[in-house]
PDB file as gemmi writes it, atoms N, CA and C in Angstrom:
CRYST1    1.000    1.000    1.000  90.00  90.00  90.00 P 1                      
ATOM      1  N   MET A   1      21.546  -7.878  42.121  1.00  0.00           N  
ATOM      2  CA  MET A   1      20.152  -7.528  42.249  1.00  0.00           C  
ATOM      3  C   MET A   1      19.726  -6.470  41.215  1.00  0.00           C  
ATOM      4  N   LYS A   2      20.647  -5.518  41.004  1.00  0.00           N  
ATOM      5  CA  LYS A   2      20.308  -4.472  40.038  1.00  0.00           C  
ATOM      6  C   LYS A   2      20.231  -5.022  38.631  1.00  0.00           C  
ATOM      7  N   ARG A   3      21.105  -6.004  38.324  1.00  0.00           N  
ATOM      8  CA  ARG A   3      21.068  -6.631  37.005  1.00  0.00           C  
ATOM      9  C   ARG A   3      19.787  -7.357  36.754  1.00  0.00           C  
ATOM     10  N   ILE A   4      19.291  -8.050  37.734  1.00  0.00           N  
ATOM     11  CA  ILE A   4      18.006  -8.802  37.541  1.00  0.00           C  
ATOM     12  C   ILE A   4      16.874  -7.813  37.311  1.00  0.00           C  
ATOM     13  N   ALA A   5      16.829  -6.737  38.059  1.00  0.00           N  
ATOM     14  CA  ALA A   5      15.809  -5.699  37.853  1.00  0.00           C  
ATOM     15  C   ALA A   5      15.941  -5.110  36.467  1.00  0.00           C  
ATOM     16  N   PHE A   6      17.154  -4.854  36.007  1.00  0.00           N  
ATOM     17  CA  PHE A   6      17.377  -4.307  34.683  1.00  0.00           C  
ATOM     18  C   PHE A   6      16.843  -5.247  33.576  1.00  0.00           C  
ATOM     19  N   TYR A   7      17.122  -6.541  33.741  1.00  0.00           N  
ATOM     20  CA  TYR A   7      16.672  -7.538  32.758  1.00  0.00           C  
ATOM     21  C   TYR A   7      15.164  -7.625  32.763  1.00  0.00           C  
ATOM     22  N   ILE A   8      14.543  -7.601  33.960  1.00  0.00           N  
ATOM     23  CA  ILE A   8      13.119  -7.694  34.053  1.00  0.00           C  
ATOM     24  C   ILE A   8      12.447  -6.486  33.383  1.00  0.00           C  
ATOM     25  N   ILE A   9      12.987  -5.295  33.662  1.00  0.00           N  
ATOM     26  CA  ILE A   9      12.440  -4.094  33.042  1.00  0.00           C  
ATOM     27  C   ILE A   9      12.663  -4.119  31.478  1.00  0.00           C  
ATOM     28  N   THR A  10      13.793  -4.597  31.043  1.00  0.00           N  
ATOM     29  CA  THR A  10      14.076  -4.705  29.610  1.00  0.00           C  
ATOM     30  C   THR A  10      13.073  -5.679  28.924  1.00  0.00           C  
ATOM     31  N   VAL A  11      12.863  -6.815  29.559  1.00  0.00           N  
ATOM     32  CA  VAL A  11      11.903  -7.749  28.955  1.00  0.00           C  
ATOM     33  C   VAL A  11      10.521  -7.212  28.936  1.00  0.00           C  
ATOM     34  N   ILE A  12      10.079  -6.567  29.977  1.00  0.00           N  
ATOM     35  CA  ILE A  12       8.739  -5.962  30.002  1.00  0.00           C  
ATOM     36  C   ILE A  12       8.610  -4.870  28.912  1.00  0.00           C  
ATOM     37  N   CYS A  13       9.629  -4.041  28.755  1.00  0.00           N  
ATOM     38  CA  CYS A  13       9.604  -3.003  27.725  1.00  0.00           C  
ATOM     39  C   CYS A  13       9.544  -3.622  26.314  1.00  0.00           C  
ATOM     40  N   LEU A  14      10.326  -4.666  26.126  1.00  0.00           N  
ATOM     41  CA  LEU A  14      10.325  -5.321  24.775  1.00  0.00           C  
ATOM     42  C   LEU A  14       8.986  -5.966  24.492  1.00  0.00           C  
ATOM     43  N   LEU A  15       8.394  -6.620  25.487  1.00  0.00           N  
ATOM     44  CA  LEU A  15       7.092  -7.264  25.279  1.00  0.00           C  
ATOM     45  C   LEU A  15       6.007  -6.225  25.033  1.00  0.00           C  
ATOM     46  N   THR A  16       6.083  -5.107  25.769  1.00  0.00           N  
ATOM     47  CA  THR A  16       5.126  -4.032  25.514  1.00  0.00           C  
ATOM     48  C   THR A  16       5.250  -3.454  24.127  1.00  0.00           C  
ATOM     49  N   LEU A  17       6.493  -3.189  23.686  1.00  0.00           N  
ATOM     50  CA  LEU A  17       6.742  -2.664  22.401  1.00  0.00           C  
ATOM     51  C   LEU A  17       6.248  -3.648  21.296  1.00  0.00           C  
ATOM     52  N   GLY A  18       6.541  -4.905  21.453  1.00  0.00           N  
ATOM     53  CA  GLY A  18       6.051  -5.931  20.511  1.00  0.00           C  
ATOM     54  C   GLY A  18       4.522  -5.950  20.454  1.00  0.00           C  
ATOM     55  N   TRP A  19       3.900  -5.867  21.597  1.00  0.00           N  
ATOM     56  CA  TRP A  19       2.436  -5.901  21.678  1.00  0.00           C  
ATOM     57  C   TRP A  19       1.874  -4.677  20.931  1.00  0.00           C  
ATOM     58  N   LEU A  20       2.469  -3.499  21.170  1.00  0.00           N  
ATOM     59  CA  LEU A  20       1.976  -2.271  20.497  1.00  0.00           C  
ATOM     60  C   LEU A  20       2.145  -2.354  18.983  1.00  0.00           C  
ATOM     61  N   VAL A  21       3.293  -2.849  18.543  1.00  0.00           N  
ATOM     62  CA  VAL A  21       3.523  -2.910  17.107  1.00  0.00           C  
ATOM     63  C   VAL A  21       2.555  -3.935  16.480  1.00  0.00           C  
ATOM     64  N   PHE A  22       2.334  -5.049  17.116  1.00  0.00           N  
ATOM     65  CA  PHE A  22       1.468  -6.089  16.615  1.00  0.00           C  
ATOM     66  C   PHE A  22       0.033  -5.531  16.458  1.00  0.00           C  
ATOM     67  N   PHE A  23      -0.531  -4.878  17.453  1.00  0.00           N  
ATOM     68  CA  PHE A  23      -1.900  -4.395  17.367  1.00  0.00           C  
ATOM     69  C   PHE A  23      -2.018  -3.165  16.452  1.00  0.00           C  
ATOM     70  N   HIS A  24      -0.950  -2.398  16.348  1.00  0.00           N  
ATOM     71  CA  HIS A  24      -0.977  -1.258  15.422  1.00  0.00           C  
ATOM     72  C   HIS A  24      -1.018  -1.749  14.017  1.00  0.00           C  
ATOM     73  N   ALA A  25      -0.257  -2.806  13.719  1.00  0.00           N  
ATOM     74  CA  ALA A  25      -0.257  -3.387  12.351  1.00  0.00           C  
ATOM     75  C   ALA A  25      -1.610  -3.967  12.022  1.00  0.00           C  
ATOM     76  N   GLN A  26      -2.281  -4.566  12.964  1.00  0.00           N  
ATOM     77  CA  GLN A  26      -3.635  -5.122  12.694  1.00  0.00           C  
ATOM     78  C   GLN A  26      -4.616  -4.027  12.380  1.00  0.00           C  
ATOM     79  N   GLU A  27      -4.530  -2.904  13.041  1.00  0.00           N  
ATOM     80  CA  GLU A  27      -5.431  -1.791  12.759  1.00  0.00           C  
ATOM     81  C   GLU A  27      -5.199  -1.261  11.341  1.00  0.00           C  
ATOM     82  N   LYS A  28      -3.945  -1.200  10.934  1.00  0.00           N  
ATOM     83  CA  LYS A  28      -3.651  -0.691   9.578  1.00  0.00           C  
ATOM     84  C   LYS A  28      -4.191  -1.555   8.472  1.00  0.00           C  
ATOM     85  N   GLU A  29      -4.255  -2.893   8.681  1.00  0.00           N  
ATOM     86  CA  GLU A  29      -4.802  -3.826   7.686  1.00  0.00           C  
ATOM     87  C   GLU A  29      -6.253  -3.493   7.440  1.00  0.00           C  
ATOM     88  N   ASP A  30      -7.019  -3.052   8.417  1.00  0.00           N  
ATOM     89  CA  ASP A  30      -8.438  -2.720   8.221  1.00  0.00           C  
ATOM     90  C   ASP A  30      -8.589  -1.463   7.367  1.00  0.00           C  
ATOM     91  N   ASP A  31      -7.557  -0.600   7.276  1.00  0.00           N  
ATOM     92  CA  ASP A  31      -7.643   0.607   6.536  1.00  0.00           C  
ATOM     93  C   ASP A  31      -7.353   0.413   5.027  1.00  0.00           C  
ATOM     94  N   ILE A  32      -6.808  -0.760   4.675  1.00  0.00           N  
ATOM     95  CA  ILE A  32      -6.507  -1.007   3.267  1.00  0.00           C  
ATOM     96  C   ILE A  32      -7.810  -1.288   2.489  1.00  0.00           C  
ATOM     97  N   PRO A  33      -7.991  -0.565   1.426  1.00  0.00           N  
ATOM     98  CA  PRO A  33      -9.201  -0.760   0.644  1.00  0.00           C  
ATOM     99  C   PRO A  33      -9.225  -2.156   0.014  1.00  0.00           C  
ATOM    100  N   LYS A  34     -10.383  -2.725  -0.017  1.00  0.00           N  
ATOM    101  CA  LYS A  34     -10.536  -4.075  -0.576  1.00  0.00           C  
ATOM    102  C   LYS A  34     -10.581  -3.966  -2.090  1.00  0.00           C  
ATOM    103  N   VAL A  35     -10.082  -5.001  -2.771  1.00  0.00           N  
ATOM    104  CA  VAL A  35     -10.136  -5.048  -4.224  1.00  0.00           C  
ATOM    105  C   VAL A  35     -11.571  -5.392  -4.657  1.00  0.00           C  
ATOM    106  N   VAL A  36     -12.055  -4.601  -5.552  1.00  0.00           N  
ATOM    107  CA  VAL A  36     -13.381  -4.798  -6.044  1.00  0.00           C  
ATOM    108  C   VAL A  36     -13.295  -5.354  -7.469  1.00  0.00           C  
ATOM    109  N   HIS A  37     -13.956  -6.466  -7.732  1.00  0.00           N  
ATOM    110  CA  HIS A  37     -13.958  -7.098  -9.031  1.00  0.00           C  
ATOM    111  C   HIS A  37     -15.155  -6.526  -9.808  1.00  0.00           C  
ATOM    112  N   LEU A  38     -14.841  -5.920 -10.956  1.00  0.00           N  
ATOM    113  CA  LEU A  38     -15.905  -5.374 -11.817  1.00  0.00           C  
ATOM    114  C   LEU A  38     -15.840  -6.071 -13.175  1.00  0.00           C  
ATOM    115  N   ASP A  39     -16.956  -6.323 -13.766  1.00  0.00           N  
ATOM    116  CA  ASP A  39     -17.054  -6.900 -15.105  1.00  0.00           C  
ATOM    117  C   ASP A  39     -17.076  -5.716 -16.092  1.00  0.00           C  
ATOM    118  N   LEU A  40     -16.887  -6.019 -17.382  1.00  0.00           N  
ATOM    119  CA  LEU A  40     -16.818  -5.013 -18.419  1.00  0.00           C  
ATOM    120  C   LEU A  40     -17.981  -4.081 -18.441  1.00  0.00           C  
ATOM    121  N   PRO A  41     -19.226  -4.575 -18.349  1.00  0.00           N  
ATOM    122  CA  PRO A  41     -20.375  -3.618 -18.345  1.00  0.00           C  
ATOM    123  C   PRO A  41     -20.328  -2.624 -17.148  1.00  0.00           C  
ATOM    124  N   GLN A  42     -19.876  -3.134 -16.011  1.00  0.00           N  
ATOM    125  CA  GLN A  42     -19.797  -2.293 -14.836  1.00  0.00           C  
ATOM    126  C   GLN A  42     -18.674  -1.261 -15.002  1.00  0.00           C  
ATOM    127  N   ILE A  43     -17.576  -1.636 -15.617  1.00  0.00           N  
ATOM    128  CA  ILE A  43     -16.491  -0.660 -15.902  1.00  0.00           C  
ATOM    129  C   ILE A  43     -16.946   0.389 -16.883  1.00  0.00           C  
ATOM    130  N   LYS A  44     -17.682  -0.001 -17.938  1.00  0.00           N  
ATOM    131  CA  LYS A  44     -18.200   0.975 -18.905  1.00  0.00           C  
ATOM    132  C   LYS A  44     -19.199   1.914 -18.226  1.00  0.00           C  
ATOM    133  N   GLU A  45     -20.016   1.369 -17.355  1.00  0.00           N  
ATOM    134  CA  GLU A  45     -20.993   2.210 -16.650  1.00  0.00           C  
ATOM    135  C   GLU A  45     -20.283   3.214 -15.705  1.00  0.00           C  
ATOM    136  N   LYS A  46     -19.234   2.752 -15.085  1.00  0.00           N  
ATOM    137  CA  LYS A  46     -18.463   3.644 -14.176  1.00  0.00           C  
ATOM    138  C   LYS A  46     -17.713   4.697 -14.974  1.00  0.00           C  
ATOM    139  N   GLY A  47     -17.276   4.370 -16.178  1.00  0.00           N  
ATOM    140  CA  GLY A  47     -16.590   5.350 -17.049  1.00  0.00           C  
ATOM    141  C   GLY A  47     -15.117   5.570 -16.669  1.00  0.00           C  
ATOM    142  N   GLN A  48     -14.594   4.713 -15.851  1.00  0.00           N  
ATOM    143  CA  GLN A  48     -13.204   4.906 -15.363  1.00  0.00           C  
ATOM    144  C   GLN A  48     -12.582   3.544 -15.120  1.00  0.00           C  
ATOM    145  N   LEU A  49     -11.372   3.359 -15.589  1.00  0.00           N  
ATOM    146  CA  LEU A  49     -10.609   2.158 -15.376  1.00  0.00           C  
ATOM    147  C   LEU A  49      -9.470   2.483 -14.457  1.00  0.00           C  
ATOM    148  N   THR A  50      -9.364   1.823 -13.366  1.00  0.00           N  
ATOM    149  CA  THR A  50      -8.291   2.053 -12.379  1.00  0.00           C  
ATOM    150  C   THR A  50      -7.250   0.934 -12.528  1.00  0.00           C  
ATOM    151  N   ALA A  51      -5.960   1.359 -12.680  1.00  0.00           N  
ATOM    152  CA  ALA A  51      -4.888   0.409 -12.815  1.00  0.00           C  
ATOM    153  C   ALA A  51      -3.725   0.822 -11.897  1.00  0.00           C  
ATOM    154  N   LEU A  52      -3.016  -0.149 -11.415  1.00  0.00           N  
ATOM    155  CA  LEU A  52      -1.850   0.130 -10.575  1.00  0.00           C  
ATOM    156  C   LEU A  52      -0.567  -0.130 -11.344  1.00  0.00           C  
ATOM    157  N   THR A  53       0.399   0.768 -11.156  1.00  0.00           N  
ATOM    158  CA  THR A  53       1.720   0.621 -11.762  1.00  0.00           C  
ATOM    159  C   THR A  53       2.759   0.966 -10.731  1.00  0.00           C  
ATOM    160  N   LEU A  54       3.952   0.599 -10.977  1.00  0.00           N  
ATOM    161  CA  LEU A  54       5.097   1.092 -10.173  1.00  0.00           C  
ATOM    162  C   LEU A  54       5.423   2.518 -10.648  1.00  0.00           C  
ATOM    163  N   SER A  55       6.015   3.294  -9.780  1.00  0.00           N  
ATOM    164  CA  SER A  55       6.455   4.585 -10.141  1.00  0.00           C  
ATOM    165  C   SER A  55       7.951   4.501 -10.448  1.00  0.00           C  
ATOM    166  N   GLY A  56       8.288   4.715 -11.681  1.00  0.00           N  
ATOM    167  CA  GLY A  56       9.698   4.577 -12.073  1.00  0.00           C  
ATOM    168  C   GLY A  56       9.914   5.200 -13.456  1.00  0.00           C  
ATOM    169  N   SER A  57      11.159   5.183 -13.886  1.00  0.00           N  
ATOM    170  CA  SER A  57      11.476   5.841 -15.163  1.00  0.00           C  
ATOM    171  C   SER A  57      10.917   5.098 -16.377  1.00  0.00           C  
ATOM    172  N   VAL A  58      10.535   3.880 -16.220  1.00  0.00           N  
ATOM    173  CA  VAL A  58       9.989   3.105 -17.339  1.00  0.00           C  
ATOM    174  C   VAL A  58       8.479   2.928 -17.245  1.00  0.00           C  
ATOM    175  N   SER A  59       7.994   2.604 -16.021  1.00  0.00           N  
ATOM    176  CA  SER A  59       6.598   2.231 -15.888  1.00  0.00           C  
ATOM    177  C   SER A  59       5.672   3.464 -15.887  1.00  0.00           C  
ATOM    178  N   TYR A  60       5.895   4.426 -15.001  1.00  0.00           N  
ATOM    179  CA  TYR A  60       4.994   5.566 -14.897  1.00  0.00           C  
ATOM    180  C   TYR A  60       5.715   6.695 -14.141  1.00  0.00           C  
ATOM    181  N   PHE A  61       5.647   7.907 -14.732  1.00  0.00           N  
ATOM    182  CA  PHE A  61       6.235   9.078 -14.090  1.00  0.00           C  
ATOM    183  C   PHE A  61       5.571  10.329 -14.627  1.00  0.00           C  
ATOM    184  N   ILE A  62       5.726  11.423 -13.920  1.00  0.00           N  
ATOM    185  CA  ILE A  62       5.189  12.679 -14.367  1.00  0.00           C  
ATOM    186  C   ILE A  62       6.340  13.593 -14.641  1.00  0.00           C  
ATOM    187  N   TYR A  63       6.392  14.096 -15.924  1.00  0.00           N  
ATOM    188  CA  TYR A  63       7.458  14.942 -16.347  1.00  0.00           C  
ATOM    189  C   TYR A  63       6.837  16.265 -16.842  1.00  0.00           C  
ATOM    190  N   LYS A  64       7.192  17.377 -16.193  1.00  0.00           N  
ATOM    191  CA  LYS A  64       6.680  18.673 -16.470  1.00  0.00           C  
ATOM    192  C   LYS A  64       5.142  18.672 -16.536  1.00  0.00           C  
ATOM    193  N   GLY A  65       4.515  17.972 -15.543  1.00  0.00           N  
ATOM    194  CA  GLY A  65       3.060  17.969 -15.449  1.00  0.00           C  
ATOM    195  C   GLY A  65       2.401  16.989 -16.392  1.00  0.00           C  
ATOM    196  N   GLU A  66       3.168  16.273 -17.210  1.00  0.00           N  
ATOM    197  CA  GLU A  66       2.551  15.294 -18.118  1.00  0.00           C  
ATOM    198  C   GLU A  66       2.844  13.864 -17.723  1.00  0.00           C  
ATOM    199  N   GLU A  67       1.850  13.027 -17.745  1.00  0.00           N  
ATOM    200  CA  GLU A  67       2.027  11.641 -17.358  1.00  0.00           C  
ATOM    201  C   GLU A  67       2.677  10.879 -18.502  1.00  0.00           C  
ATOM    202  N   MET A  68       3.669  10.118 -18.166  1.00  0.00           N  
ATOM    203  CA  MET A  68       4.442   9.351 -19.204  1.00  0.00           C  
ATOM    204  C   MET A  68       4.841   8.014 -18.618  1.00  0.00           C  
ATOM    205  N   GLY A  69       5.381   7.186 -19.523  1.00  0.00           N  
ATOM    206  CA  GLY A  69       5.945   5.878 -19.153  1.00  0.00           C  
ATOM    207  C   GLY A  69       5.372   4.762 -20.023  1.00  0.00           C  
ATOM    208  N   TYR A  70       6.132   3.723 -20.162  1.00  0.00           N  
ATOM    209  CA  TYR A  70       5.753   2.622 -21.035  1.00  0.00           C  
ATOM    210  C   TYR A  70       4.433   1.951 -20.553  1.00  0.00           C  
ATOM    211  N   GLU A  71       4.398   1.610 -19.317  1.00  0.00           N  
ATOM    212  CA  GLU A  71       3.207   0.966 -18.787  1.00  0.00           C  
ATOM    213  C   GLU A  71       1.996   1.911 -18.821  1.00  0.00           C  
ATOM    214  N   TYR A  72       2.260   3.195 -18.595  1.00  0.00           N  
ATOM    215  CA  TYR A  72       1.170   4.187 -18.654  1.00  0.00           C  
ATOM    216  C   TYR A  72       0.587   4.198 -20.066  1.00  0.00           C  
ATOM    217  N   GLU A  73       1.449   4.195 -21.075  1.00  0.00           N  
ATOM    218  CA  GLU A  73       0.948   4.179 -22.513  1.00  0.00           C  
ATOM    219  C   GLU A  73       0.225   2.909 -22.755  1.00  0.00           C  
ATOM    220  N   LEU A  74       0.699   1.774 -22.319  1.00  0.00           N  
ATOM    221  CA  LEU A  74      -0.012   0.505 -22.546  1.00  0.00           C  
ATOM    222  C   LEU A  74      -1.404   0.563 -21.917  1.00  0.00           C  
ATOM    223  N   ILE A  75      -1.529   1.001 -20.708  1.00  0.00           N  
ATOM    224  CA  ILE A  75      -2.818   1.050 -20.040  1.00  0.00           C  
ATOM    225  C   ILE A  75      -3.739   2.065 -20.682  1.00  0.00           C  
ATOM    226  N   LYS A  76      -3.191   3.206 -21.092  1.00  0.00           N  
ATOM    227  CA  LYS A  76      -3.954   4.248 -21.785  1.00  0.00           C  
ATOM    228  C   LYS A  76      -4.551   3.694 -23.025  1.00  0.00           C  
ATOM    229  N   ASN A  77      -3.741   2.995 -23.850  1.00  0.00           N  
ATOM    230  CA  ASN A  77      -4.198   2.396 -25.105  1.00  0.00           C  
ATOM    231  C   ASN A  77      -5.236   1.313 -24.831  1.00  0.00           C  
ATOM    232  N   PHE A  78      -5.022   0.506 -23.804  1.00  0.00           N  
ATOM    233  CA  PHE A  78      -5.959  -0.569 -23.452  1.00  0.00           C  
ATOM    234  C   PHE A  78      -7.291   0.047 -23.081  1.00  0.00           C  
ATOM    235  N   ALA A  79      -7.280   1.110 -22.317  1.00  0.00           N  
ATOM    236  CA  ALA A  79      -8.511   1.738 -21.813  1.00  0.00           C  
ATOM    237  C   ALA A  79      -9.296   2.351 -22.976  1.00  0.00           C  
ATOM    238  N   GLU A  80      -8.574   2.915 -23.960  1.00  0.00           N  
ATOM    239  CA  GLU A  80      -9.268   3.512 -25.108  1.00  0.00           C  
ATOM    240  C   GLU A  80      -9.900   2.409 -25.968  1.00  0.00           C  
TER     241      GLU A  80                                                      
END                                                                             
């Protein structure tokens, strides 16, 4: 009898945990900013080009307060 109660409590706890994780994940998706498509005139008007890179020793990193990296240089030259 104790084993059946233990299994029932375990199943209820697992279902509750799964339910909480599922709904918590859905709330987080709403917090993600949406991608905005801008055309060249709008980018020029804004005066700022936003680009995403990975943070790594090749793509983008900050060394002694200076931004560096191959992808950073590519994007910087493209923006200019």
